C-alpha positions as CSV (number, residue, x, y, z in Angstrom):
1,M,96.7,77.5,109.9
2,N,99.3,79.5,109.4
3,V,100.1,82.3,112.1
4,K,103.1,85.0,112.3
5,E,104.8,85.5,115.5
6,P,104.2,88.6,116.7
7,I,107.3,91.2,116.2
8,P,109.2,91.7,119.3
9,L,108.5,95.6,120.6
10,S,112.3,96.4,120.1
11,S,111.4,95.9,116.0
12,R,108.1,97.6,116.5
13,K,109.5,101.4,117.1
14,S,108.3,104.3,115.4
15,Y,109.7,105.0,111.7
16,Q,109.8,107.6,109.5
17,K,108.9,108.2,105.8
18,S,111.0,111.1,103.9
19,S,108.4,113.1,102.0
20,S,106.9,116.8,101.5
21,L,103.9,117.4,102.5
22,P,101.9,118.0,99.3
23,S,99.9,121.5,99.3
24,T,95.8,121.1,99.1
25,S,93.9,123.6,97.9
26,S,93.6,127.5,99.3
27,T,89.7,127.8,98.4
28,S,87.8,128.3,101.6
29,N,84.5,126.7,102.2
30,P,81.3,128.9,103.2
31,S,80.3,126.6,105.7
32,T,84.0,126.2,107.3
33,S,84.4,127.9,110.7
34,T,87.1,130.4,111.8
35,T,88.7,127.8,113.5
36,S,88.8,125.3,110.3
37,N,90.1,128.0,108.2
38,A,92.8,128.8,110.7
39,F,93.7,125.1,110.9
40,S,93.4,124.4,107.0
41,S,95.9,127.7,106.1
42,D,99.5,126.0,106.5
43,N,99.9,123.0,104.6
44,N,103.6,122.5,104.1
45,H,105.8,121.1,106.8
46,T,109.8,122.1,107.0
47,N,111.8,118.9,105.9
48,T,114.6,118.8,107.8
49,S,117.6,116.0,108.7
50,S,119.0,115.0,111.3
51,E,122.1,112.6,112.3
52,S,121.6,109.3,113.6
53,R,122.7,108.6,117.8
54,T,122.8,106.1,119.4
55,S,121.1,107.7,123.0
56,R,117.3,106.9,123.3
57,S,117.2,111.1,123.7
58,S,119.2,111.7,121.0
59,L,116.8,109.4,118.8
60,K,113.5,111.3,119.9
61,S,115.2,114.6,118.9
62,L,115.9,112.7,115.3
63,K,112.2,111.4,115.1
64,D,111.1,114.9,115.9
65,S,113.0,116.7,113.3
66,L,112.4,113.9,110.3
67,P,109.9,115.0,107.8
68,E,106.1,113.2,108.0
69,T,103.3,113.5,105.5
70,T,100.8,115.0,107.5
71,H,97.7,116.0,105.3
72,I,95.7,118.7,106.4
73,Y,92.6,118.1,104.0
74,D,90.6,121.1,102.8
75,F,87.3,120.6,103.6
76,S,86.1,120.5,99.9
77,E,87.9,117.4,99.4
78,I,86.3,115.7,102.0
79,R,83.0,117.1,100.4
80,K,84.3,115.6,96.9
81,A,84.9,112.2,98.2
82,T,82.1,111.3,100.2
83,N,80.1,112.8,97.2
84,N,78.5,115.8,99.8
85,F,78.1,113.5,102.5
86,L,75.6,111.4,100.2
87,A,77.8,108.9,99.6
88,K,76.6,105.0,101.6
89,R,78.1,105.1,104.6
90,F,80.6,102.4,105.5
91,S,78.5,100.0,107.4
92,S,81.4,97.4,108.3
93,S,82.8,100.3,110.3
94,S,84.2,99.4,113.5
95,S,82.6,103.0,114.9
96,S,79.4,103.2,116.9
97,S,76.0,103.7,115.1
98,S,76.1,107.2,116.1
99,A,79.0,108.1,114.1
100,S,79.2,108.8,110.2
101,V,81.9,106.6,108.4
102,W,82.8,106.7,104.8
103,K,85.4,104.5,102.7
104,C,86.2,106.6,99.7
105,L,89.4,107.7,97.5
106,I,91.3,110.7,98.4
107,R,94.5,111.3,96.7
108,G,94.4,108.6,94.8
109,K,94.3,106.3,97.7
110,D,91.9,104.3,99.6
111,V,90.8,105.6,102.9
112,I,88.1,105.7,105.9
113,I,86.6,109.0,107.0
114,F,85.6,109.2,110.3
115,Q,83.0,112.4,111.5
116,R,83.4,113.2,114.4
117,K,82.3,116.1,117.3
118,F,84.5,118.2,119.3
119,H,84.0,117.3,122.8
120,R,85.2,120.4,123.9
121,S,86.5,123.3,122.1
122,I,90.3,123.3,120.8
123,D,92.5,126.1,119.8
124,S,93.6,125.6,115.9
125,S,97.3,125.7,116.7
126,K,97.2,122.8,119.4
127,L,95.0,121.0,117.3
128,R,97.6,121.4,114.3
129,E,100.6,120.5,116.6
130,R,98.4,117.1,117.9
131,L,97.7,116.2,114.7
132,T,101.0,116.4,113.2
133,A,103.0,114.5,116.8
134,I,100.2,111.7,116.2
135,C,100.8,111.4,112.2
136,K,104.6,111.1,113.3
137,S,103.5,107.7,115.4
138,H,103.8,104.1,113.8
139,H,103.2,101.0,114.8
140,I,101.9,97.7,113.0
141,S,99.4,97.3,115.3
142,L,98.0,100.7,114.9
143,I,95.8,101.6,111.7
144,K,97.7,104.9,110.7
145,L,96.1,108.6,110.8
146,L,96.8,110.1,107.7
147,G,95.2,113.5,108.3
148,A,92.3,115.7,108.8
149,S,90.1,118.6,108.2
150,V,87.8,120.7,110.3
151,S,84.1,122.0,109.8
152,G,82.5,124.1,112.5
153,D,82.1,121.6,115.4
154,Y,83.1,118.2,113.8
155,I,86.8,117.0,112.7
156,Y,86.6,114.7,110.4
157,L,89.5,112.1,110.6
158,V,91.0,110.0,107.7
159,Y,92.7,106.8,108.3
160,E,94.0,104.4,105.7
161,Y,92.0,101.7,105.2
162,V,93.0,98.1,106.1
163,N,91.1,95.5,104.4
164,G,89.7,92.8,107.0
165,G,87.0,92.5,109.5
166,N,86.2,93.9,113.0
167,L,87.4,91.4,115.8
168,R,83.7,91.5,116.9
169,D,82.2,89.9,113.7
170,C,85.0,87.6,113.8
171,L,83.7,86.0,116.5
172,R,80.5,86.5,116.8
173,N,78.4,85.6,113.4
174,S,74.8,86.6,114.0
175,R,73.8,84.4,110.7
176,N,76.1,81.4,111.7
177,P,76.4,81.5,115.8
178,E,78.3,78.1,115.3
179,F,80.9,79.5,112.7
180,T,84.1,81.5,113.4
181,V,87.4,82.4,111.1
182,L,89.0,82.4,114.5
183,S,89.1,78.5,115.0
184,T,92.4,77.9,116.4
185,W,93.9,78.7,119.5
186,M,97.1,80.4,117.6
187,S,94.8,82.9,115.8
188,R,93.3,83.9,119.1
189,M,96.9,84.5,121.0
190,Q,98.2,86.2,117.6
191,I,95.5,89.0,117.8
192,T,95.6,89.1,121.8
193,A,99.9,89.5,121.5
194,D,99.3,92.0,118.4
195,V,96.6,94.3,120.3
196,A,98.3,94.2,123.8
197,Q,101.4,95.6,122.0
198,G,99.5,98.1,119.9
199,I,98.2,99.5,123.4
200,E,101.6,99.2,125.4
201,Y,102.8,101.5,122.3
202,I,100.2,104.0,122.6
203,H,100.6,104.5,126.6
204,H,104.8,103.9,126.6
205,F,106.3,104.2,123.0
206,S,104.7,106.5,120.9
207,G,107.4,109.1,121.3
208,L,105.3,112.0,122.3
209,D,105.3,113.8,125.7
210,L,101.6,113.0,125.9
211,A,99.6,110.4,128.3
212,L,97.9,109.1,125.4
213,V,94.8,106.9,126.1
214,H,93.1,105.7,123.8
215,N,89.6,105.3,124.9
216,H,87.8,103.2,122.2
217,I,89.3,99.8,122.9
218,K,86.9,97.4,122.5
219,S,86.3,94.4,119.9
220,S,84.4,96.7,117.4
221,S,87.6,98.4,117.4
222,V,90.2,95.8,116.5
223,I,90.6,94.8,112.6
224,V,91.4,91.3,111.9
225,T,93.0,91.1,108.9
226,E,93.9,87.7,106.5
227,P,95.2,85.4,105.7
228,S,97.3,85.6,109.2
229,F,95.1,87.0,111.2
230,N,97.1,90.0,112.7
231,A,95.3,92.7,114.7
232,K,95.3,96.4,114.0
233,I,93.5,98.5,116.4
234,C,91.4,101.5,114.9
235,H,90.6,105.2,116.1
236,F,94.5,105.9,117.4
237,G,94.7,109.5,118.6
238,T,90.8,110.1,118.0
239,S,90.4,110.8,121.7
240,E,93.1,113.8,121.7
241,L,91.9,115.4,118.8
242,C,88.4,115.3,119.5
243,G,89.1,116.7,122.8
244,E,87.7,114.0,125.0
245,I,91.0,113.7,126.9
246,S,91.5,116.3,129.8
247,E,94.3,118.9,129.3
248,N,95.5,118.5,132.9
249,R,98.2,115.6,132.4
250,E,97.8,114.9,136.0
251,V,94.3,114.3,136.3
252,I,94.9,111.8,133.6
253,Q,97.5,110.0,135.3
254,S,96.1,110.2,138.6
255,S,94.6,107.2,140.7
256,V,90.5,107.3,140.9
257,G,90.7,108.2,144.5
258,E,92.5,111.6,143.8
259,I,90.2,112.2,140.7
260,Q,87.3,111.8,143.2
261,E,88.8,114.2,145.7
262,E,89.2,116.6,142.9
263,I,85.3,116.3,142.0
264,Q,85.0,116.7,145.4
265,S,86.6,120.0,145.9
266,L,85.0,121.8,143.6
267,P,82.2,124.5,144.4
268,S,79.1,123.3,143.9
269,S,78.1,125.1,141.0
270,S,81.3,123.9,139.0
271,K,79.8,120.2,139.6
272,M,76.8,121.3,138.2
273,R,78.6,122.5,135.3
274,R,80.7,119.5,134.8
275,S,78.0,116.9,135.0
276,K,76.3,118.6,132.2
277,S,79.8,118.8,130.1
278,V,80.9,115.0,130.9
279,K,80.8,113.0,127.7
280,F,80.6,109.2,128.6
281,T,82.1,107.7,124.7
282,G,82.8,104.1,126.3
283,T,80.5,101.1,125.3
284,N,78.6,99.3,127.5
285,G,80.9,96.0,129.3
286,Y,84.2,97.9,128.6
287,M,83.3,101.0,130.7
288,S,85.6,100.4,134.0
289,P,83.7,101.3,137.2
290,E,85.8,104.3,137.8
291,Y,85.0,105.7,134.5
292,Q,81.4,105.4,134.8
293,R,81.5,107.3,137.8
294,S,83.9,110.2,136.6
295,G,83.6,110.0,132.8
296,I,87.6,110.9,132.8
297,A,89.7,108.0,130.3
298,T,93.0,106.8,131.8
299,Q,95.4,104.4,130.8
300,K,94.0,102.1,133.3
301,S,90.5,102.6,132.0
302,D,92.0,101.0,128.7
303,V,93.4,98.2,130.6
304,Y,90.0,97.5,132.1
305,A,88.7,97.4,128.2
306,F,91.3,95.3,126.9
307,G,91.0,92.7,129.9
308,V,87.4,92.5,128.3
309,V,88.6,92.1,124.5
310,I,90.8,89.1,126.1
311,L,87.9,87.5,127.8
312,E,85.8,87.8,124.8
313,L,88.9,86.3,122.8
314,L,88.6,83.4,125.4
315,S,84.9,82.6,125.6
316,G,83.6,83.8,122.1
317,E,80.9,85.7,124.1
318,E,79.6,89.5,124.2
319,P,80.7,91.2,126.9
320,V,77.4,91.4,128.6
321,K,74.3,89.1,127.7
322,F,70.9,89.1,129.1
323,K,70.2,85.5,130.6
324,L,67.0,84.0,131.6
325,D,66.5,83.3,135.2
326,Q,64.5,80.0,135.5
327,G,63.6,80.9,139.5
328,S,62.1,84.2,139.1
329,G,61.1,84.0,135.3
330,Q,63.2,87.5,134.8
331,Y,66.1,88.2,132.5
332,R,69.4,89.6,134.1
333,S,72.4,90.7,132.6
334,V,75.3,88.7,132.8
335,S,79.1,89.7,132.2
336,V,81.9,87.6,130.5
337,I,83.8,88.9,133.8
338,E,81.5,87.0,135.9
339,T,81.9,83.8,133.9
340,A,85.4,84.0,134.1
341,K,85.8,84.1,137.8
342,E,83.5,81.5,138.3
343,A,85.4,79.2,136.0
344,I,88.8,80.4,137.6
345,E,87.8,80.1,141.2
346,S,85.4,76.9,140.7
347,E,87.3,73.5,142.3
348,D,86.0,71.9,139.2
349,F,89.1,71.9,136.9
350,E,87.7,71.3,134.0
351,K,85.4,74.3,134.6
352,I,87.8,76.5,132.7
353,R,88.1,74.1,129.8
354,R,84.6,74.2,129.3
355,W,84.5,78.1,129.6
356,I,86.7,78.5,126.6
357,D,84.9,79.0,123.2
358,R,83.5,75.4,122.0
359,R,84.3,76.2,118.6
360,L,87.9,75.5,119.3
361,K,86.9,72.1,119.7
362,D,89.5,71.4,122.7
363,S,92.3,71.9,120.6
364,F,94.4,74.9,122.9
365,P,96.8,74.5,125.9
366,V,94.3,74.4,128.8
367,D,96.9,75.9,131.4
368,I,97.9,78.3,129.2
369,A,94.7,79.9,128.6
370,E,93.9,79.5,132.4
371,R,96.9,81.7,132.7
372,L,95.9,84.0,130.0
373,T,92.1,84.3,132.0
374,R,93.9,85.5,134.9
375,V,95.9,88.1,133.4
376,A,92.5,89.3,131.7
377,L,90.9,88.9,135.2
378,E,93.8,91.3,136.7
379,C,93.4,93.5,134.1
380,V,89.6,94.0,134.9
381,H,90.2,94.3,138.6
382,A,87.2,96.6,140.1
383,E,90.4,99.1,141.5
384,A,92.1,100.8,138.9
385,D,95.2,101.1,141.3
386,K,95.4,97.3,141.1
387,R,95.1,96.7,137.4
388,P,98.9,96.7,135.9
389,D,100.7,98.7,133.5
390,M,100.3,97.5,129.8
391,R,104.0,97.0,129.9
392,R,103.8,94.5,132.1
393,V,100.4,93.0,130.4
394,S,102.5,93.1,127.2
395,G,105.2,91.5,128.5
396,K,103.1,88.7,130.0
397,I,101.2,87.5,126.8
398,S,103.9,87.4,124.7
399,K,105.5,84.9,127.4
400,L,101.9,83.2,126.7
401,Y,102.4,83.8,123.2
402,L,105.6,82.0,122.7
403,E,104.4,79.0,125.3
404,S,101.7,78.8,122.6
405,M,104.0,78.7,119.7
406,K,105.9,75.4,121.4
407,W,102.6,73.8,122.2
408,K,101.7,74.6,118.5
409,D,105.3,73.2,117.2
410,K,104.3,69.9,119.6
411,M,100.9,69.3,118.6
412,G,102.1,69.3,115.1
413,T,99.0,70.4,112.8
414,P,95.9,72.0,114.3
415,M,93.3,69.3,115.3
416,D,90.1,69.1,114.7
417,F,88.8,66.6,117.9
418,T,88.7,67.0,121.2
419,M,91.6,65.3,123.4
420,S,89.3,65.2,126.2
421,L,86.4,62.5,127.2
422,V,84.7,64.6,129.8
423,A,81.5,65.9,128.3
424,R,80.9,69.7,127.8
């Protein structure tokens, strides 16, 4: 099976396309709120140019000055594209079952429209500023946000359509549990490397003066494309545009201890108001301990969720499942984190091999798989301050990817038979 070597980070920097912003209809929709009208009124960006410079600061200034097509869609366009929201929902969506999603055509382009409710009110000028900044960010491992429209308490995010299936479905086919399209070690390493570099870009290389947090990292939010099995992350910018992230950037970047101190220092009445306003947008099995306690998403909670995704890729198992306890006769929840720790800490050196997804048919480098498992377990450490930064995580994974490529070249064509006689 052919796979592509991940593009180095140095080649994955943001790029710009020079184009003018198409004008949108100035017709206001009766159902659109004042915020929506203010958001939709200005539909043009000024095209400017900048000379090329070599320094990082100059490159950032150049990026900020370049024109970018950011669509501020009129709400009537969203209604028309979705047949007044009566069109069939996009069932293969990476979003949760509670969200409304449509695959449709806007301005001659296939897109995916996500309907999201605002978690808190955002000034229309600030919303426009964030949207423009996020649309200026580009990375091969991110599904691009094309634009948005606002109506009342809802924002409609328009993303480019990418043909492929989400990682959760690629790993676990309910109709045929013994089958997976990700049947080779390199296909899973490719996805791991792509997602790692995508999250690293969000956290550190987007070029925005924001402590960006994805807040929706999970296997269903990763689209796997064929035939090279490259991965693209969905929902880039959603948390910023929907008001899921605190305005106080210092809180976002602080440790869990500092967050808890801030909560405890609030007057009791403020605590009560805060407890009612907290929105838990995470998914069971992917939420870090501190996120479950505070409801505050941070970059370290993204790292935790990514660690769970790595363990899914390695084992093929879902983050949490229920097993029957033979002793008590009761069902108990078992997380993939628990089983990974047992495999790594076992004195039986073969246990890690048996823990890896059997559908790989033992055709994988055990030593690299073990080291990748340890990286994932570092990411899901119970204490946020002890989790590595995504720069470090991505660097380790890139090294393991290159070692895996050497293993693949040494082994030749993918093998469908086991090289071990130990019973699984």
